[in-house]
Every structure is written in structure tokens, then in C-alpha cells.
N, C-alpha and C positions, 0 to 999 in steps of 0.2 A: 504493500500500500504506500509506504513512504517512498519507494523507488518510483512508483507511478506518479506520485505527487511532485517529485522533483524533476521529472522529465519535461524538457521544453523543446519546442520545434521552431524552426526558422520559417517564417512566412516569406516565400519566394517573391511575392508581389511587392512587398514593401521592405524587404531585408530586415524586418523587425522580428525579434524573437517572440514566439507565440506562446501564450499560456491562457488559462481559463480566467483567473482573477489576479489583478494587480492590487495589492493592499498598500495604501500610502499611509505610513506612520507605524512605528513599532512600540507604541505605548500599550496600555492594557487592552484597549479596543482592538488595535491592529494585531497584536500577538495572540489574543484569544481567538479572533477570527481565523488567522493563519493556522493556528494549531488545530482548530476544529475542522477546517477545510482539509488539512493534511490527514487528519484522522479519518476523514470521509473519502480519501483518495482523490480529492479534487486538486489539480495543479494550481499553484499560486506563486507569486513573487512578491516579497515585501520590500518596499523602498522607505528608507529613513534618512532624513537630512542630517541628523546628528550622529555623533560617534557612539559606539556601543557603550563606552564608559559613561558618557553623559546620560544616556537613556537609563542605564542600570542604576544611576545614583539619584534620579528624580524622586523626591519624597513628597507624596501627596496623601491620598486616602489611606486609611488604616484598617477598615473593617470590610470584609467580604460578607455580605448579608446572607441569611439562610437560603434565600431563593437562588442566589448565585452559587453557593456551595453545592446545592443539590443539582444545579445545572451541570457543573463540572463532574459531579458524581454520575449523572446520567450518561455522560460520555466516557466514563471510566478513567477520568483524568484527575479527580480530586486529590488523591494521594500523591500524584506526581507533581502537580503544579501549585498546590496551596501549601505555603509554609505557615509560620506563625503558630498560634495555639488556639484551641477552641474557646470561643467567647461564652461566658457563663450566662449571658442573656440579661444581666443586671445592669441597669443604668441608674446612676445616682443623680438626682436633681435637688439642688439646694436653693431654697427660696428664703431670702432674708436670713441666711445662716442656718435655717432648719433643714435637715436632711430627709429626703424621701427616696426610697429604693423602688424602681419601676422595672418590671420584667417585660422582655419582648418575646417570651415564649408563648406561642399561640396554641400549644397543645397538640400540634401535628407531629407525626413521627418522621424520623430521618435525620441526616446530618444537620448540625447547627452552624451558626455564623462563626467566622474565624477572625481573630485579630491578626491580620496579614497586611503589612505595609505594601503600598503599591510597588515599590522597587523590588521587593521580594517576589511578588507575583510575576512581574515582568521578567525578572531574571530566570525564574523557573520555566515560564512559558518559552522564553528564548532558547534556553538549553534544550527543552523538549523538542522544539521545532527544528533546531539545528541537528540534534542527534538523530532525528528522523530523516535527515537529508534535505531539509528545507532550504529554500533560496532566500536569504536575507541580506540585503545590500545597504550597508551603512554609508553615511556621508554622500548620499545621492543629491547632487545640486541641480538647480534650475529645473525642477520637476514641472512638467506641464501636461495638460490633458487635452486630447483632440478627438473629434468625431464621436462625441458621447451619444448622439442620437442616430448614428449610422449603424451599419451591419456589424461592425466591430470597432471598438475604441482603441486608441493608441496613447501610450504614456511615454513621453520622452524625458531624458535626464542626462546628466553628465557625471562621470566618475570623478574622484578627487583629482586625477591628473588632467581633467578637462576633456576626456574622450566622450563623445556623444553616443547615446544608446537609445533604442526605442523598443517598447514592448507592446505587441498587439494582444488584445484580450477581449473576452466576452463581457467581462464586468470589471468595474473599478470600484473599490471600497475606500471611501474617504474617511480615514481614521486619524487624521492629522490635526485635530483640535480646532478651536475656534478661530485661530489665526493662520491656519494652513492654506494650501493652494487649492484643495479640493472644492470647497464651497465657492471660492472666488471664480472657479471655472464655470459655474452655473450662470447663464445670462440673467441680466437684470429683469425683474418682473416675474420670474418663474417661481421663486420662493417668497413666501410671506413670513416676515420676521415679527414675532411677538416678544417684545422686550419689556423688562420691568427693572427699575433701579430701586432697591430697598432703602436707599438713603443712609446706609449703615456701613461703617468701615470696621475691619477686623485687623488687628495686629496678630500675626501668627509667629510663634516662637518655637524653635526646636532646641532642646537642651539636653545635655547629659545629666539628667536628674531623675530621681526615683519616680516610677510611674504610679498612678493611683490604683487602688484596689479594684475600682470599677470606673469605666468612662464617666466623667463628671461634667455636668452642666450647672452653672450657678447664676442666679440673678438676684438683684437687690437694688437699693437706692443708689449705689455707686456704679451700676451698670452690669453688663453681662461678662462672664468669663467661662472658660472651659479648660479641662485638663484630660488628655487622652494618653494612653500608653503607646509607645512606638518601639517597644522592645523591652528586654529585662532591665535595662539601665538607661532608658531614654524616654523623654516625654515631649508631647507637643501641646502647647498652650495657645489659647485664643483670648484676645481681649477686645471688647468693643471700643472703638475709638472714632473720632471724626474721620470721614472718608478721605479728607485731604491731608491727613497726617503722613509723615514719612518715618522710616525706621530711626532716623536721627533724633526724632522727637521722643524716643523711648530708650534712654540709656538703661543699662542693666539694672541699676538700683531701682529705677522707677518701675521697671517691669516686675521685679520681685515684690516690691512694696504693694503694687496694685493687685497682683495676683493674690497675695496673702489677704488683702482687704476684701476683694470681691469673692474669693473662694471661702472666706470665713475661716481661714486656717493660718493663724499667726506663726505656727511652727513649720509651715510648708518648706520642705527641703529645696535648696537651689543647686545649681551646677553650671558648668560652662555653657553659654549660649552659642550654638554652632550655626544658627541661621535665623533670620527674622525678616519679615516683609509685611507691608500693609497692602490689603486689597479691598475693593469695594464689593459688597454683596449685590449680586445682580442675577437675574433670571432671563433666559432667552430660549425661544423655541422657533425653529425653522420648519415650515410646512409647505410642501411635502418633504420627506427625507430621501427622495429619489428624483433624478433627472436623467431620463434615458437609461444608459448603461452605468451611470454613477449612482452609488448608494452611499448616503452619509451615515456615519456610525459614531455614536458617543458625542464628545464635545463639538465635533464638526456640525452636529445638528442641534444640540441643545446644551445649555448651561443651567445648572440648578444651584440655588443657594446651598452652601455646604452643610447647613443644619439638617441633620437626619442622615447624613452620609450616603446620599443617593447618586452622586455624580458618577463615580467609577462603576457602581453597580448597574446603573442604567446603560452604560457603555457595554458591559458584559452581556446584558440582556439583548441589546441590539445585535451584538456579534453572534450570539447564539441563534437568533431568528434568521439572520442573513446566511449563516453557514448552513442551516437546515434548508433554507429556500434554494440556495445554489445547489446543494446536494440533490434535492428533489428534481431540479431542472436537469442536471447532468445525468443523473441515474435513470430518471423516469420520463424526462421530457415534460414534466409538470411545472408550469410557471405560475400556478395559483399563489403560492407563498411569496414569490417575487412581486407579484402584482399587489398583494395586500401587505407587504412589508412595512410601508410607511404608516398606514392606518393602525396596524397592530402595535408598532413601536410607540406611536404618538398617544395611544390610549394609556399605556403605562407611564409615558413621560408626563402627561398632564395630571395623572393621579399622584405621581411623586412630586410634581411641582406644587400641587395644592397642599400636600402634607408638609413639605419643606417650608412653604410660605406660612402655613399655620404655626408650625413650631418656631420659626424665626420671629414672627410677630409676637407670639405668646411670651417667649423668653425675654425678648427685648422690651416689650411693653410692660412686662411685670417688673422692670427695673426702674429706670428714671424717666418714664414717659409721662404724658398728661395723666393727671389723677384718675379721670374717668376711664381712659384706656388701661391704666394700671389695674384698676379694680376688675375690669372685664377679664384681663389676662389672669389675674389671681383666681378668679372664679373658674376659669377653664382648667387651671392647674389643680385647684381643689377638687374638681370633678374627676380629673385624671387620677388623683391620689386616693379617692374614696369611693368611686363608682366602679364596680366590677365590669359593667358594660363598657364604660369609657376606657378602662384599662385594656380590655380585650381588643377594642378597635385600635388603640395605640399600638399594641403588640403586633397586630396583623399588618399595620402599615410599616412598622419598623422592620419586621421580618421580611417583607417584600414579596409575600406570596399572593397570587391572584385569589380574590374571593371565590372564584369559580373552581379553583384548584387545578386549572389546566389552561388550555388554549382559550382565548377570548374571541367569541364571534364578533367581528368588527363591522360587519355590513348591516347589522341590525341596530335599532335604537337602544340606548342604554337601558331603558325601561325603568321600573320601580326599584330604586336603590335599596329600599328596605327589604325587598324580596331577596336581594342578594346578600344581605347582612353587611351592606356597605357602610361607610362612615357618614 
């Protein structure tokens, strides 16, 4: 199977190397898609503009949610590509210094979420793909897409020494993020962009400091803060800040003093800060997620507020759907899943956008917002902490499982949400 997936042919008409799928981008979305295609015996080539070392060190998301773990397990790849440790399903939320433990266990059977940093997942996926004979080309420069609505697409690029190359393919998977070349290859007017600026900034800090017992979210009159594990001896912290702040506005002493105040932990252990940056919370959805032979995957199609940890997991979901759709087409000549790819992905995207928006507003409004909004947010949190029904709905959304328990029919109206046990 791996040998078949690595075989390429030369297209005599164009002198371009021919394959089935060109995957642009070697992050979580691209490497998941490439590995699943390889596992299905579908030939593909991955192009990445950065070096392997750079990609392997990018630190972002840290939790692979339950649905994504079970997705990898369904492919027989969970043990091979998922590092980290099983997540016990307990999230700590501190409100005005008072601690509440919330579970995201929804009662279903099967593997659970894992604390697995993005770079670990990408490294393991890359190793698996290459060991299987996969074709992964780093430092591919000047990537451009052509003939996306023709009989076959072409992707051109240059190697580090400047040599031009071209790949003819049936499909292009744009997995190169919000600022990549894939989405810019779509003509103006084809995609509708739905954008939202939350008006909130976060300072994110990576430090060699003791991780918390459970992922921790805290809110109070001084603002929002969070503390997440990033390994046995490393932590990532988040601090609400003005969107226009810069890292220079946050010297180390200010970081630790503010964390201790907002987390309600005067004894919080510190350590060397290895990375810090400020970003603005925003949400973005492009519709549709397909143009001709180009399929957008992950951040190339949608950005979600980091609250709730849905960004990387949505990318994994997209990759799974696209891999299965291409497999069905190659193996059976069935293009049904390709034709419904965008609608199926977007249903999940909007569901997770709503949940992330709800959690973002709740935890920030419960801090230093307008008193009326603060009391509304505190009421929502009180309901979460004391209502079993609210807790079950929260667990379902955190876990990432479809209420239907499987494939979602996307060509029918949503219908009565209460009949589905929805939120």
C-alpha cells in the first residue's frame, strides 16, 4: 500500500509529475490528510514552504479531543501517531478565586482525549508518512496553483536551489493556514468570508514551569487567565490583555504577578519564559470550502477562537472527511462525499464556532465586563456548575462528538434541536 502511494508518473503532455493529491502544508491538517491518504493507498505529494525543523518545533494546540482520538483509532493509527498522555477529562474553572471541577466525559465508550502538543502530533505523523514511503518536500518556494476548474490541476514550485517543478493532480488540498497560497488562488467572489473580531487580546506565554493538575481557566474582576500543561515540566499560560499590547508591555515580573493574581494562586511556581506573543481573538469562516479541484482544510478555511481548543481538532476533522471522500472516489468512482465535503465540514465548524464564542464571552464577561453582562455570565457558569443537564451539554461539546453519533445528513434541514439532544 505504501509503495503504491509513493509511486508517481510523468505526464507526457505537460512534463509534470502526476499524482492523485497534492497537499500544500505539513502542519496537523496536511500531515493527517497525507497519512490517511497513504493508509488508503491513494498517491499524494506534500509541499511545505518551511524546513522540517521549523515545522517540528511549532507549538500551538495541546489537546486532541475525544472525537479526534477515536478518528485516528478508527484508522488504526492512534497508537502510532498520538503521543502525550490520556486526559482525565477534568477541567478546573475558577470564578473569583473559587474552584469548580467540570468533567467533559459524556458517558460514551472508547478512547478518551489526549494531552498531545501539536508539535508532537506533527512529528509522529511525519515519521509515519515518511517511513511508509511518503513524498514530503520541505522548503518548497513560490508554490502556485493552476487550472483548478479544469480536467486536472497543476501545482508549480521551486526547490531550495531554484529548480522549477510542476505536479499534475486530480485534487489539491489547501492545508497551509490562513495566510497560505491556497485560499488566495480562489478568484474573488467565489468564497464568502464570515469574520468576527472579539475585541479581546491574549498574551500567550510558554515557560519551563510546573504544569497544573488539570487544565485551568480563571476569571474574576482582574480579568481572564488560563494555565495548561505542555509536558511534564512545561506550561502554557494565557492572559487577557488589550488587543494592541505587545510582548514588550509584559516583562517577566509583570507576567508572574498577574498570573498569581488572576489564577488566585499566590504560590504559583515560575520558571524561565521561552516564548511569548500577543494575538487578537478572532473568528473566520470561508464558505464554501471547495473551489473546483481545490479543497480547503483547517485554518485555510476557518479560524476559531482558541477557547475550547477546537482549532486543531476541526482541522483533523476536515482531513478525515476529505481523505475518506478521495478514497471513495479513487476506489469506487463515488464522488458523493467530495460533493458534500464543504457542507459536512461547515456544519461542524459552525457548531464549534458557536461553542467557542459562548465560552469566550462567558469567561471574559464574568471578569471585568459591564455589570449586567457580568451577572449574565455568572448565571451561565452557575448553571454549568449545578445543573446536570447543562453539564452534560458542556461535556458533549467539549468532547467533540456528533449528537447523532455518526455521519450528519447535511442536505436536510437541521430540524428540532431538542429532538437531537442538542445545546
